[in-house]
C-alpha angles and dihedrals in degrees: 000000000000117000115247112246127209115202088347096305131102117228090255091053092045093050090051093048103041118066092189091056090048090054092047092051092048088047090236119155114278126198119199116191118203108202090194095055109129094007090123093049126084092220115018091190112101111240124218090246091057091052091049091048092050091047091051092050091049092050091051091048093050092046091048090051091046093050094045091053095048 
């Protein structure tokens, strides 16, 4: 049975060649940096009001779930 290849490489070849894949398989921590993160925002820094708004929405969601399961 012929091994399936992805982009011309077998899984064994891909594991040997790709350090990110090695770390994922070993379940090591992996950090992925997105250089474009926040590029579409005027101010990529999270403001206190945004945190409070998100906290309020989460509280409402949790309370709604709690009340619907009672």
